[in-house]
C-alpha positions in Angstrom: 29.1 74.3 31.0 28.3 78.3 32.2 26.2 79.7 28.9 26.3 83.4 28.6 23.3 84.1 26.6 21.5 85.5 29.6 24.5 87.4 30.9 25.9 91.1 29.8 29.4 89.9 30.7 31.1 86.9 30.2 33.9 87.9 33.1 33.9 90.1 35.8 37.3 90.4 37.4 38.3 91.9 40.9 41.5 93.1 41.7 44.5 95.2 42.3 44.1 98.1 39.9 48.3 98.1 39.4 50.2 99.8 36.8 53.4 97.3 35.9 57.1 99.3 35.5 59.3 96.5 33.6 62.9 96.7 33.2 65.9 94.4 32.2 68.2 93.1 34.9 70.8 90.4 35.9 71.1 88.0 39.0 73.9 90.6 40.3 70.9 93.5 40.7 68.4 91.1 42.3 71.3 90.2 45.0 72.1 93.6 45.5 68.6 94.7 46.0 68.0 91.9 48.1 65.3 90.6 45.9 64.2 86.6 45.4 64.4 85.7 42.3 61.2 84.9 40.6 59.4 86.3 43.9 56.2 88.9 44.5 56.9 90.8 47.5 55.1 93.8 49.2 56.8 97.1 49.5 55.9 100.3 50.8 56.2 104.1 48.9 59.8 104.5 50.2 60.8 101.1 48.9 59.1 101.1 45.5 60.5 104.8 44.8 64.1 103.5 45.6 63.8 100.5 43.9 62.6 102.7 40.7 65.9 104.9 40.8 67.6 101.9 40.6 66.6 100.0 38.1 67.0 100.3 34.8 65.2 101.6 31.8 62.1 100.2 31.1 58.6 100.5 29.9 55.3 101.2 31.9 51.9 99.7 31.1 48.9 99.1 33.0 48.5 95.6 34.5 47.5 94.0 37.7 46.8 89.9 37.6 43.3 90.6 36.9 43.4 93.7 34.9 45.6 91.8 32.5 43.2 88.8 32.5 40.0 91.1 31.4 42.0 92.7 28.8 43.0 89.2 27.3 39.2 88.4 27.3 38.7 92.1 25.5 41.2 90.7 22.9 39.8 87.3 22.1 36.5 89.5 21.5 34.8 88.8 24.7 32.5 90.6 26.9 34.5 91.8 30.4 34.1 94.2 33.6 36.6 94.9 36.4 36.7 95.6 40.0 39.6 97.7 40.9 40.8 100.4 42.9 42.4 103.7 41.7 43.6 107.1 42.8 42.5 110.2 40.8 46.3 110.8 40.0 48.2 110.5 36.9 48.8 106.5 37.1 45.3 105.9 38.0 44.3 108.0 34.9 46.4 105.6 32.9 45.2 102.3 34.4 41.6 103.7 33.7 42.1 104.9 30.1 43.9 101.6 29.4 41.7 99.3 30.6 38.6 101.1 28.7 40.5 101.0 25.5 40.9 96.9 25.6 37.2 97.2 25.6 36.5 96.3 29.6 33.7 98.2 31.5 35.5 99.9 34.4 33.4 102.2 37.0 34.7 101.5 40.5 34.9 104.8 42.3 38.1 105.9 42.7 39.9 106.4 46.4 39.8 109.9 47.7 42.1 111.2 50.2 44.4 108.2 50.3 47.2 106.6 48.9 48.6 106.7 45.2 47.5 104.5 42.2 49.4 100.8 43.2 52.7 100.2 40.9 54.6 96.9 40.5 58.3 97.2 39.7 59.1 93.8 37.7 62.7 92.9 37.1 63.5 91.0 34.0 66.5 88.6 33.6 67.7 87.2 30.5 65.7 84.1 30.9 62.2 85.7 30.9 62.1 85.4 34.8 60.4 88.4 36.4 61.0 89.4 39.9 58.0 91.9 41.2 58.0 94.3 43.6 54.3 95.8 44.6 53.6 99.0 46.2 49.8 98.3 46.3 48.5 102.0 47.2 45.0 102.5 46.5 44.7 99.1 45.3 44.6 97.0 48.5 41.5 99.9 49.9 39.3 97.9 47.9 36.3 96.9 49.8 32.7 95.2 50.2 31.1 98.8 49.5 32.7 98.4 45.7 31.1 95.3 44.6 28.3 95.8 42.7 25.9 93.2 43.1 23.9 93.8 39.7 27.6 93.6 37.7 28.4 90.3 39.5 25.1 88.9 38.6 25.3 90.0 34.7 28.4 88.2 34.4 28.7 84.5 33.7 32.0 84.2 35.8 33.4 86.3 38.5 37.1 86.0 38.6 39.1 86.9 42.0 42.6 87.8 42.0 44.5 85.7 44.7 46.7 89.0 45.5 43.9 90.6 46.7 43.1 87.9 49.4 46.0 89.7 51.9 43.8 92.7 53.3 41.0 92.2 55.5 38.4 94.4 53.6 39.5 92.7 50.1 39.0 89.6 51.2 35.6 90.5 52.9 34.8 91.9 49.1 35.5 88.5 47.9 33.0 87.1 49.9 30.1 89.7 49.1 31.7 89.2 45.4 31.1 85.3 45.7 27.8 85.5 47.2 26.2 87.9 44.6 27.6 85.5 42.1 26.2 82.4 43.2 22.9 84.0 44.1 22.5 84.9 40.9 23.6 81.1 39.7 27.0 82.1 38.2 30.2 80.9 38.8 32.9 81.6 40.9 36.8 81.6 39.9 39.7 82.2 41.8 43.5 82.6 40.7 46.2 81.6 43.7 48.4 83.8 42.2 51.7 83.5 44.2 53.3 80.6 46.3 53.9 83.2 49.1 50.0 84.6 49.0 49.5 80.6 49.6 52.2 80.2 52.3 50.7 83.4 54.1 46.7 82.2 53.8 46.8 78.6 53.2 44.4 77.5 55.7 42.1 80.0 55.2 42.3 80.0 50.8 41.5 76.7 51.7 38.4 76.9 53.5 37.5 79.7 51.2 37.6 77.9 47.7 36.0 74.8 49.7 32.9 76.7 50.2 33.0 79.7 47.7 34.7 78.6 44.4 33.7 76.6 41.4 37.0 77.0 39.7 40.7 77.4 40.7 43.8 78.5 38.5 47.0 77.9 39.8 50.3 76.8 38.7 52.3 73.4 39.9 54.0 75.6 42.6 51.3 77.0 43.8 49.2 73.8 44.0 52.0 72.3 45.7 52.2 75.0 48.6 48.7 74.5 49.2 48.4 71.0 49.7 51.8 71.0 51.1 53.1 68.4 48.6 55.3 68.0 45.5 53.3 65.0 44.4 51.6 66.3 41.7 49.2 64.1 40.8 48.1 63.8 44.6 47.7 67.6 45.0 45.6 67.6 42.1 43.4 64.9 43.1 42.8 66.8 46.2 41.9 70.3 44.6 39.6 68.9 42.1 37.6 66.9 45.5 36.5 70.1 46.5 36.1 72.5 43.3 34.3 71.9 40.1 37.2 72.7 37.6 41.0 73.3 38.3 43.4 74.4 35.5 47.0 73.8 36.8 49.8 75.5 34.0 52.9 73.7 33.9 55.1 76.2 32.1 56.7 74.9 28.8 54.8 71.5 29.5 51.5 73.3 29.0 48.6 72.8 31.8 46.5 70.1 33.2 43.1 70.5 33.7 40.8 68.4 36.1 37.1 68.3 37.0 35.6 65.1 38.6 37.2 61.8 37.4 38.4 64.1 34.1 42.1 64.7 33.7 42.9 66.6 30.6 46.4 67.6 29.4 46.7 70.5 27.2 50.3 71.4 25.3 51.9 74.9 25.5 52.1 77.1 22.3 55.8 76.6 21.3 57.7 80.3 20.9 60.4 81.1 19.1 62.0 83.2 22.2 60.8 83.3 25.8 61.0 87.0 26.3 59.4 87.9 29.3 56.6 85.6 31.2 55.0 88.6 33.1 51.2 87.9 32.6 51.6 84.6 31.3 49.2 82.7 33.8 46.8 85.9 33.5 46.6 85.4 29.7 45.9 81.9 30.1 43.3 82.4 32.4 41.8 84.8 30.3 41.7 82.2 27.2 40.4 79.2 29.5 38.0 81.4 31.3 36.3 82.7 28.2 36.3 79.3 26.9 34.2 77.7 29.8 32.1 81.1 30.0 31.4 80.6 26.2 30.7 76.7 26.8 33.4 75.5 25.2 34.7 71.8 26.2 37.8 72.1 28.7 40.3 70.8 26.3 39.2 73.6 24.0 39.4 76.2 26.8 42.7 74.8 27.8 44.2 75.6 24.4 42.6 79.2 24.4 44.8 79.6 27.4 47.8 78.2 25.9 47.4 80.3 23.1 46.7 83.5 24.9 50.2 82.5 27.2 52.2 82.0 23.9 51.3 85.3 22.6 52.5 87.5 26.0 55.7 85.5 26.9 57.2 86.5 23.1 56.8 90.1 24.0 57.5 92.2 26.6 54.5 93.3 28.6 51.9 91.4 30.5 48.9 91.8 27.6 48.3 91.1 24.2 50.0 92.9 21.6 48.3 91.3 18.8 44.4 90.3 18.6 43.9 86.9 20.0 40.5 86.4 18.0 42.5 86.4 15.3 45.3 84.1 16.5 42.3 81.9 17.9 40.8 82.0 14.1 44.0 81.1 12.8 44.2 78.1 14.9 40.8 76.9 14.3 39.3 77.8 17.7 36.1 79.8 17.7 34.1 81.4 20.6 
């Protein structure tokens, strides 16, 4: 397993710097707004403003998939860094404050003279399912120039957010980050993020994974979309054939980790009530990747991931509200 004795950071994540706006809704609202339940769609600034005006009162919290993950790593007591683009506006200041307050190093230069900081409008139905409408703004202006090879080389794992695979400059940044990581003998992890991302870029994603990724995180729907099959075992085997480690989440059924001939099933940690599934996959990634970075077994890493996911789905918002380090200690999982 990867060790962190010679690195400053356990994890450096590259992602869309987004502020989340979460609000409750019903299915009729989604229909009225022309939204596909459970999806993530990209909207422009005008569409974002109109949807925001129509939404119920909610809460605002710094988010972005990889941003949520590094916040989770910080809650576990891990050492994390983040690379993402914000504007010099109020939301950008909020994002910067929040991620640094989580103990994460964040020093990416702001975007001057461009779009505002990105925001994701998340409508949550009573069953906890979230439907996301994202205005990327400054977030998708990340480019190769924002990749600090020294920072990447000083991180045991570099973690790439699949949502950033859409814009060509960000994809080039992925390539640069992966190259810097491998040049320093580090590992590259990527999350598939969303079935729509996979559908848009399936061939390109497969090529990137085969050439540049050591670890892949996905849910079972994303896995099915990547290999165009509903046969979970077949898809998992295909993924395991091209990467060192794959961790596939299956909601209430836990997760499956495959590595070579190993196949490890990890149970979900039960919760009294699912309130909001926003951030569940992000927090699973936090626990799992930190476990790998610290040299735990794959089963232990999966258990950390399940623990973090269970914490975040029991409340509103995509980031932990209690110390994940304390929860891990209570479960006998030590880092």
